[in-house]
N, C-alpha and C positions, 0 to 999 in steps of 0.2 A: 382607769383604763391604761394599760401599760403600752408603751411605744414599742414597735417591733425593733429588734436588734439590727442595726445596719450591717449589711454584708458587702464585701468587696465585689465590685462589678468588673467583669472581664470584657474586653473589647477586641474586635478583630482588626480595627484600624490603629496602626502604630505610626506615630510621627517619624519621618525619616531621620531627624537628628537624634532620636532615641534608638531607632532600629539599627542603624549602622554601628554605633559603639557596642550595642548588645550583641550583634553578630560577631564583631571582632573579639569581644570577651569570651563568647562561646567557643570560637575557633581557637583562641589562645589556650583555653582549658582542655579542649578535646584533642588538639593536634599532637601533643606529646604522647598521649595514650594511644592514638591511632598509629603514630610512628613506632611505638613499642610493639603493637600487634603486626604491623607490616614487616618490620625487620626481624621478627621472631624466627628462630631456626626451627620451623615446624617439623622438618624431616628428622632432625637429630634431637628433637625435644625429649623423646623418651630416654635417650642415652644420657642426656644431661641430668634429667630428674631422677634417674634410678641409680646414680652413683652413691656410694656409701657416705661421702662427705656431705652431699645435699641432704640425705635423709637424717644424718646426725645433726646438722644445723637446724633442719625443720623440727626434729624431735625436741631439741634443746629450746628452740623458740616457743613451741607450743607449751612445753612444761613450764618454762620461766614466765611466760605471759599469763598462764593460768594461775600459777602461784602468786604472781604479783597482783592479779585481780582478786584472789582470795584474801590476800593481806590488805588490799585496799578496802574490801568489804568489811573486814574485821575492825579496822580502825577508822575508815572513812565514813561509814554510816553513822556511828555515834558522833563523829565530828560534825557532820551535816545536821544532825538533830540538835547539837549544842548551838550551832549558828542560827538555826531556824526557830528554835523554841525557847531559848533562854536569853535573858538580858544580863550583860555584864560589862564592866568598863573596858573599852578598847575593842569591842566586838567588830567594829568596822575595820580596824587595823588587822585583827586576826583573819578576817575574811580576805583582806587584800594579800596577806602573807600566804594564805592557803592557795590562792589563785596565782601566785607569783610564778610557779613553775610552768604555767601555761605560756608565759611570754619570755621567760628566762631562756637564753640559748642553752641547749642541752649540754654542750661542752662545759659551760660554766657550772651547770648542775653537777656534772661529773667531778669537776675540780672541787666544788664545795663538799661533795661526798667524801672525796679523798681527805680533805682537811678535817672533816668531822669524824670519819670512820676508818681512815687509814691507820697504819701501824703507829705513826706519830701524830695521829689526829687528836682532836679534843676529847673524843670519847673512845676512839679506836685504841689509843695507847693503853687505856684501862682494860678494855676487852682483851687485849693481847696479854698484858701482864697478869691479870687476875684469872682469866678463864682460858687463855690460849686460843682465843678466837681471832682469826684473821679474815677479814671480809673482802678486801680488794683482790682482784684477779682470781675470783672464785665464782662458782655458779650462784652461790648466795649473793655475791656482789651484783651479778646480773639482775637477780630478782629485786634487790633493793633499788638499783638504778632505775629499773622499769617502774617500780612502785612510786618512786619520787616524781616521775614525769606523768604518770597515768592517773594517780589518785585524785588530782584536782578535777578531772572530768567526772568522776563518780560523785565527788562531794557537791559539785555545782548542780548536777542532775538531781540528786537526792534532796538537796536543800530547796531547790525550786519546787519539787513535788511536795515537800513538807509544808512549804508556805501556801501552796494551793489547797492542801487538805484542811478540812474544817477541824480545828482543835477541840471543838465541843464534844466530839466523840471520846477523846481522851479524858476530858473533864468529867463526862458522864460516867466513865469507867471508874475514875478515882472516887467519885461520890458514892459509888456502889461498893466501895471497900477495896478496890484493886490498888496495888502500889503503882508508883510512876513507871517502874520497870515492867510490871505486868501489863499495864495499859499500853506501853510501847510495844511489847512483844505480841500481845493478843489483839490489839486494835490498830495501832499505827502501822506496824509492819505490813499487814495485809492491805491497808489502804494505799501505801506508797510502793507496793511491790512492782508495778510497772515502771516507776521511776528508777528503782534500784536496778531492775533488769536492763533498762536502757543505759544507765550509767556504767553498769558492769560490762556491757558489750563495748561501749566506747573506750573504757579503760583497758579492756583486753586488746582491742585493736591498736590503741596507742602504744601499749607495752610491746606488742608484736613488732611494731615498726620502729621501735626506739634504736637509735644508733649512737648519737653523740655522747650521752652520759654513760652508756654501756662501754664503749671503747675506751673512754677516759678512766672510768672507775674499775672496770673488770677486765679490760684488755681484749685481745682477739686470739684466744687459744682454742684450736679445733677440739671438739668433744667436751670442752669445759666451759668456755665463755663465748664461743663463736656462734652467734645467732644468725638468722637469715639475712638481715640487713648488713651485717658485717661480712658474711659470705659473698653477698652481692658486690660489696666494695672491693673485696680481695679479688674476686673473679674478674672484675672490670679491668684490672691492671694486667691480667695474664690471659684471660679467655673471655672476650666480650660476649660471645654466643652463650656461654654458661651464665654470665651475669644477666643477660636478657631472659633466659629461661627461669632463673630464680626470681627475677622481677615479675614475671608472669604469675608465679605462684602467689606472691604478695598481692598482686593486683586482683587475683581471684578471691583472696581472703577479704580484701577491701570491699569488693562487690557484694560478697556474702554478708558483710556487716551492714552495708547500706540496705540490702534486702531485709535484714532482720529489723532494722529501725524504720522501715518505710511506713508501716501502719501507724507508728507513733508520731514521727516527726516530719516525714516527707510527704504524707498525703494531705492535699489541700483540704482545709476545714470549711 
């Protein structure tokens, strides 16, 4: 006879020493968002959001974030599979290095990208001399900076999903004559599709909001490297009302991302 799985019990009675700090924490998180909505220039909001500069920054942000997510999928999903399904020396160290951009200050990431891919960088000097490719202060540089900070979110999500998936399905496919790659493509990918989708949404949202690595590695050139976060920073110095309007756009995008992930991660089980 199997024992029933224990479930978390909810109670309506909350001890006062827990209730007060919880309310303070809730207020601390909600107060800045409420202030953004209260101080928003609602009457002039259409004028701020319909300016050509805003649309150019928004277009560039969406294009770069989508390209960064696609690049993260292309190289991040195989990396997650490598970490979840194979044994090799130093795997723990590799996993730690993959997740390092999550805790690394974005400005430091931008400096590291400059040292690696700049004109005088470790790799960038050869790209420039051999192929004439210059990445810093270009739209491609924005995409690379966003990929650097966003891909770990995808890798962590996909690796966790792979670890939860039963590997026996892949083994059964290989015993029936399928190659490892065919088993991955026909069996594993459909199994982990929800995890890939969740990781891609997180990576896209992180890329859309990236600031530090982008401004350090790609600069802030309107129409070429100025994304929405950079436009907010620039507008805050000259036109606070425009900065608030742009912030509302990013807030709306963040709420949309939370709504997309609600059924997977935010709904109590």
